[in-house]
C-alpha positions in Angstrom: 130.5 -4.7 -119.4 127.9 -7.3 -118.5 125.5 -6.6 -115.6 123.6 -9.1 -113.6 119.9 -9.2 -114.4 117.8 -8.4 -111.4 114.0 -9.0 -111.1 112.0 -6.5 -109.1 108.8 -7.4 -107.3 106.3 -4.7 -108.1 102.6 -4.5 -107.7 100.2 -3.0 -110.3 99.2 -0.2 -107.9 102.5 1.5 -108.4 101.5 2.5 -112.0 98.0 3.6 -111.1 96.9 7.2 -110.6 95.1 6.8 -107.3 93.8 10.1 -106.1 95.9 12.1 -108.5 94.5 13.7 -111.7 97.7 13.4 -113.7 100.8 11.2 -113.7 103.0 14.3 -113.3 101.0 15.3 -110.2 101.5 11.8 -108.8 105.3 11.9 -109.5 105.6 15.3 -107.7 103.8 14.1 -104.6 105.7 10.8 -104.5 109.2 12.4 -104.7 109.7 12.7 -100.9 109.0 9.0 -100.4 111.2 8.1 -103.3 114.1 10.1 -102.0 113.6 8.7 -98.5 113.6 5.1 -99.8 116.8 5.8 -101.8 118.6 7.3 -98.7 117.4 4.4 -96.5 119.4 2.1 -98.8 122.6 4.0 -98.4 124.9 2.8 -95.6 125.9 5.5 -93.1 122.8 7.8 -93.6 120.6 7.9 -90.6 116.9 8.6 -91.3 116.8 10.8 -88.1 119.2 13.2 -89.8 117.1 14.1 -92.7 116.8 17.7 -93.7 113.8 18.3 -91.5 115.5 16.7 -88.4 119.0 18.1 -88.9 118.5 21.0 -86.5 117.2 18.5 -83.8 120.3 16.4 -84.3 122.6 19.4 -83.8 120.7 20.5 -80.7 121.0 17.0 -79.1 124.7 16.9 -79.9 124.2 13.6 -81.7 126.5 12.6 -84.5 124.6 12.5 -87.8 
């Protein structure tokens, strides 16, 4: 199987520690954003129906 080569635009700040003491700490704190970014790219998943907003969706009788 041959796959298409894709080039990703990334900035050097993505690999820096920033305010975190360790890379593991950075990874842990960035997980919610990484999951949200992944789910945003999936068709049919509404950001308003995330785990934190699910109860609000059911109360408003909106389809999630």
